[in-house]
C-alpha positions, 0 to 999 in steps of 0.5 A, a space after each residue: 662887237 664894242 669896237 665896231 659899234 663905237 666906230 659907227 657912233 664916231 662916224 655918224 656924221 661923216 663927210 660925203 664919200 665923194 670928198 677925199 679925206 685930208 691927211 691927218 683927218 679921219 673921214 668916212 673912208 677911214 672909218 669904214 676901213 676901221 670898221 671892216 678891220 674890226 668886223 674881220 677880226 670878230 668874224 675870225 674868232 673861233 666862237 663866231 666861226 663855230 656858229 657860221 660853219 656847219 660842223 661835220 658832227 651836225 651832218 647826222 642830226 640834220 639828215 635825221 631831221 629831214 628823213 627820221 624814218 628813212 634807213 641810214 644803214 642796212 646791215 648784212 642780216 637785212 636789218 635796218 637802222 633809221 637816221 633817227 635811230 642812228 642819231 639817238 645812238 650816237 648822242 648816247 655814245 657821245 654823252 657816255 664818252 663825255 661823262 668819261 672825260 673824253 672831249 675835244 682833241 682827245 684821240 679815239 682809236 678803232 680796231 675793227 671790221 666794218 659795222 654800224 658801231 664803228 660809224 657810231 664811234 666816228 660820228 660821236 667823235 665828230 660831235 665831241 670834237 675828238 679825233 678818231 684814229 682808224 687802225 688797219 685790222 690786218 696789222 700785226 701786234 708789233 705794227 699796232 704797238 708802233 701806231 698806238 704809241 705814236 697816236 696816244 689814244 685815250 680810248 680803244 674800241 675793237 671787235 671781240 675777235 681781236 681781244 687776244 691780239 690786243 691783250 694787255 695793250 691798255 696796260 702797255 700804253 698809259 694813254 688808254 683809259 677806256 677799252 670797249 669791245 663791240 661784240 663777243 660774250 660781253 658784247 653788252 659792254 658796248 651797248 651798256 656803255 652806250 646806254 649809260 648816255 642820254 639822247 641829247 644833242 651836244 653843243 657844236 664845238 668843231 670848226 673847219 681848222 680843227 683836227 678830227 682824224 689821224 690816219 696812219 700810212 706806211 712811211 718811205 723812211 720805214 716809220 709810219 706817217 700819221 696823216 693829220 686830217 682837218 674837218 675842212 679836209 673831210 668835208 671837202 672830200 665828202 662834198 666832192 664825192 657827192 658832186 663827182 660820184 652822182 649821189 642822189 637822195 634815193 640812193 642805196 650804195 655800198 662802199 667796199 673800201 674798209 672804214 679804216 680807209 678814208 675812201 670807206 669812211 668818207 663814202 659812208 659819211 657822204 651818205 649820212 650827209 646827203 641823206 641816202 642809204 648805205 649798205 654795211 658789210 663787215 668785209 668785202 666778199 663775193 659771197 656776202 655781196 652776191 645775195 644783195 645783188 640778187 635783190 637788185 636794190 643797190 643803185 651804186 657801188 665803190 669797188 677796188 679793181 681786185 674786188 671787181 675781178 673777184 666778182 666777175 670770176 663768179 659764174 652767177 654774176 653775169 646772170 644777176 639783174 642790175 636794173 637799179 644799179 646806176 653807177 660803179 665807181 672804182 679806184 685805189 689800184 690800177 685796172 686793166 682796160 680788159 677788166 674794165 671792158 668786161 665789167 662794163 659789159 656785165 654790169 651795164 651801168 655807168 662807170 667812174 674812175 676815181 683817182 687820188 692820194 686819199 689819205 693825204 689829198 683826197 680825190 684828184 682826178 675823175 674819169 666820168 660816166 660820159 667819158 666811159 661812154 665815149 670810150 665805148 663809142 670808139 675813143 677806146 684810149 680813154 679807158 687808160 685815162 684817169 680823167 680830168 681834175 676832180 671837183 674843187 681841185 687845182 692841178 698842175 704837172 710839174 718838173 723837179 723845179 716846180 715848172 709846168 711841163 707842156 702837154 704830152 710831157 710826163 710830169 709830177 702831179 701837184 694839187 691844191 684843194 680843200 681836200 689836202 691834209 694838214 701834214 704828218 704828225 710830228 714829222 715836219 721834214 716829211 711834211 715839207 717834202 710833200 708840200 712845195 710852194 703850197 702844192 701837194 705832191 704824192 709822187 705820181 707821174 702823168 702826162 696830159 693829152 691835147 684834150 686835157 685828159 690825164 694818163 698815169 706814167 708810174 710813181 716817183 716813189 716806189 709805192 706798191 698798190 696791191 688790191 687797194 692797199 698801199 705798200 712801201 718797199 722799204 718796210 719789207 726790205 727792212 724786215 728782210 734785212 733782219 734775216 741772218 742769211 740776207 745780205 741785200 734786199 730790194 722790193 718792187 711791184 709787178 703787174 697782176 691782173 687780179 691784184 693790180 700789183 703784187 710784191 716781188 722781193 729780190 735778195 742776195 744771200 750771205 756767204 756760207 748761208 742758205 735759205 729758201 723762199 718759204 723760209 723768207 716768206 715765214 720770216 716776213 709773215 711773223 712781222 708784217 701784215 699778210 698783204 705786205 708779205 711778198 708773193 714772189 721771191 727771187 734769190 740772186 747772186 747780185 743786185 744791180 747798183 750804181 756807183 754809190 752802191 744804190 740798188 737800181 730798181 728800174 733794172 729789176 723792173 726791166 728784167 
């Protein structure tokens, strides 16, 4: 503060503000300019920024101070952990990690089903300013190796059930200096590690510009893209969820998206931030959720349409009480109006359609509870809409040259918000493609009606969304091309009532070769996560191509 104080002393007897300063003579206006420049410079320093911003790592202790005895997490067996208990455990974990030399900027990978321990690792990373790296537990070992090699985590936490799958990974990758199993015969490993720490709040070290998450999504080039997520981004997604998903402090909510998804982790962190209670199940299944629904204690749920379909297929669900259930918010995959109507009739609560490019851009559009009610009251076309721009989102529909398209014309969704990623890890060209003139584009096409509601018209990219999982065809096509009998391969998504979309593969076979669909399926299963393996194979004599030899997928879809 030396410079601003000096300026004030020099200007202790300035000329009146009404008298303009003459050229070459610093007057009151010039002194104020110098002071403001100095103040801005000081306010921009990281040290002061850290004191002015509330870090995401402070969300838990703040809620623990307000609601120490209130349940933070309710587990599958009915046991509960209060906000004070969770905060104490996270402090001990953060302390133990710090003693191990792990701190700001270090990457901590997690390969596990959902649990309170998973969230403890995430929140300890937030307190330390470390970067959490969620890994999809459905991946095969070759896929895991690619991600770990790119992320270079210093620590890896995992479930005991994946010990064999991960065997030798800490020897293979020199960056991993700490590996801890959550459970199993040596389950005390995690608890012993946590107990070695002490329950004291670490200093606040993170500012909004810091990277706190690194989440991988399949790349259209075949190489997974590491999405760099800042504290600013995650805070904006969490506060956006609280605003758009009708959060209340007396809520008891269940987010069925896995924690390795940004929807899952932010849904749980929103509860921590706002001071509401969250149910944690290891994985979604009707068998695990229905006993909770019978108790009629949940006030809100997030479900992917496929999960909604699975619940509604159970005969007992329409007979269950839903007197406390206020809202179901859904997203992650297309949902047919027929399935939505059935769900609205059975659950009888408010519904919210949440549309976005979660990993990279968070929430983009919302069809509100009121909009759903309007659809029930006669405006049925709204059930096919994704709503209007979400809280804090600036949106345009643009053509290839970034010109706005008129209402009623299909254009590409482009957004600006605090929910945008910082880019792709070590992929400047991919980052540049995603951003243009400050606007993010995920390749989603939509049109705007006269009332400002958005209606999707497919995707520019060929991404397939199966049960909430993003699948990129090129990854599967690359694996199919490795089969000695396959000459050409093209993968598309086709509509499915249950999954939203399923994967269909078209292949042509090399001369003097023969192969069956079962053989191709087995070939893919050994190299890809189960959800990426095509559900349907079509062996063709030829595939439609253009003059340059590019396969015309639009013709495959039409066929």
